[in-house]
C-alpha positions in Angstrom: 16.0 0.2 1.4 12.2 -0.2 1.2 10.7 -3.6 0.7 8.7 -3.6 -2.5 6.4 -6.0 -4.3 8.5 -8.7 -6.1 5.9 -11.2 -7.3 3.4 -9.8 -9.9 0.9 -12.5 -8.9 0.8 -11.2 -5.3 -1.3 -8.2 -6.4 -4.6 -9.0 -8.2 -7.4 -6.8 -9.4 -11.1 -7.5 -9.1 -14.3 -5.6 -9.5 -15.9 -5.1 -6.1 -19.2 -6.4 -7.5 -17.7 -9.9 -8.0 -17.9 -12.4 -5.2 -14.9 -12.4 -2.9 -12.3 -15.1 -3.6 -9.8 -14.6 -0.8 -6.8 -12.4 -0.4 -6.3 -9.2 1.5 -9.1 -7.0 0.0 -8.4 -3.3 -0.5 -10.9 -0.9 -2.0 -9.0 1.7 -3.9 -11.9 4.0 -5.0 -12.4 7.4 -3.4 -16.2 6.8 -3.4 -18.1 3.9 -1.9 -19.5 1.7 -4.8 -23.3 1.9 -5.3 -25.3 -1.1 -4.2 -22.5 -2.8 -2.3 -23.0 -3.3 1.5 -20.0 -3.2 3.7 -20.8 -6.8 4.8 -20.9 -8.0 1.2 -17.7 -6.2 0.3 -15.7 -8.1 2.9 -13.0 -5.5 2.9 -9.8 -5.6 4.9 -9.1 -1.9 4.1 -10.6 1.1 2.2 -7.7 3.3 1.1 -9.4 6.4 -0.2 -6.1 8.3 -0.1 -4.5 6.0 -2.7 -7.4 6.6 -5.1 -7.2 9.3 -7.8 -8.0 12.8 -6.5 -11.6 13.9 -6.9 -10.5 16.4 -9.5 -8.8 13.7 -11.6 -11.6 11.3 -11.2 -14.1 13.9 -12.4 -11.9 15.0 -15.3 -11.5 11.4 -16.5 -15.2 10.5 -16.3 -14.3 7.0 -17.7 -14.0 8.5 -21.2 -11.9 6.2 -23.3 -10.1 9.1 -25.1 -8.8 10.4 -21.7 -7.4 7.1 -20.5 -3.7 7.8 -21.4 -3.9 11.3 -19.8 -5.6 9.7 -16.7 -2.8 7.2 -16.3 -0.1 9.9 -16.6 -1.8 12.2 -14.1 -2.6 9.4 -11.6 1.0 8.2 -11.7 2.1 11.7 -10.9 -0.3 11.7 -7.9 1.0 8.3 -6.8 4.6 9.5 -7.0 3.8 12.4 -4.7 1.6 10.4 -2.3 3.5 9.7 1.0 1.3 6.6 1.7 2.4 4.7 -1.4 5.7 3.4 0.0 4.0 2.0 3.1 1.3 0.3 1.0 4.0 -1.1 -1.3 5.7 -2.6 1.8 2.4 -4.0 3.1 1.7 -5.7 -0.3 5.2 -7.2 -0.3 4.5 -8.7 3.2 1.3 -10.4 2.0 1.1 -13.3 -0.5 -2.2 -12.1 -2.0 -3.5 -8.5 -2.2 -6.6 -7.8 -4.1 -7.1 -4.2 -5.4 -10.9 -3.6 -5.7 -12.5 -1.1 -8.0 -16.1 -0.2 -8.9 -15.7 1.0 -12.5 -17.3 -1.0 -15.3 -14.2 -1.3 -17.4 -11.8 -4.1 -16.3 -8.9 -2.5 -18.3 -9.4 1.2 -17.7 -9.6 1.9 -14.0 -7.5 3.2 -11.2 -6.7 -0.3 -9.8 -4.9 -1.2 -13.1 -2.7 1.9 -12.8 -2.0 1.4 -9.1 -1.0 -2.3 -9.6 1.3 -1.4 -12.5 2.8 1.4 -10.4 3.4 -0.8 -7.3 5.0 -3.5 -9.5 7.2 -0.8 -11.1 8.5 0.2 -7.7 10.1 -3.2 -7.4 12.3 -2.5 -10.4 13.6 0.8 -9.1 16.8 1.1 -7.1 
């Protein structure tokens, strides 16, 4: 059986423009955020393949009325993504993973959906 994230506090979400505050820092955007140098980002990993597809990202366009549809479609992409189980195991092995995003909204971005998805894996048999 795969090891999955058990502690919801072990996965945090932060905007990449905020100052680093520890943890294993993973950028989950497909595109590099504007105005952030690689040194300033202090990344441990950039996982473009866990980010929403370019088509989904463009469709969403951070339009509030498309948020529900974006969540549904991104969850479908995550369910079909062979890298998700490995990343879930990696998160379970660390006490603090920080999912970084570049969007302006703290509540409507891919990191929110990815965190919820990873935490949901813990409840599945």
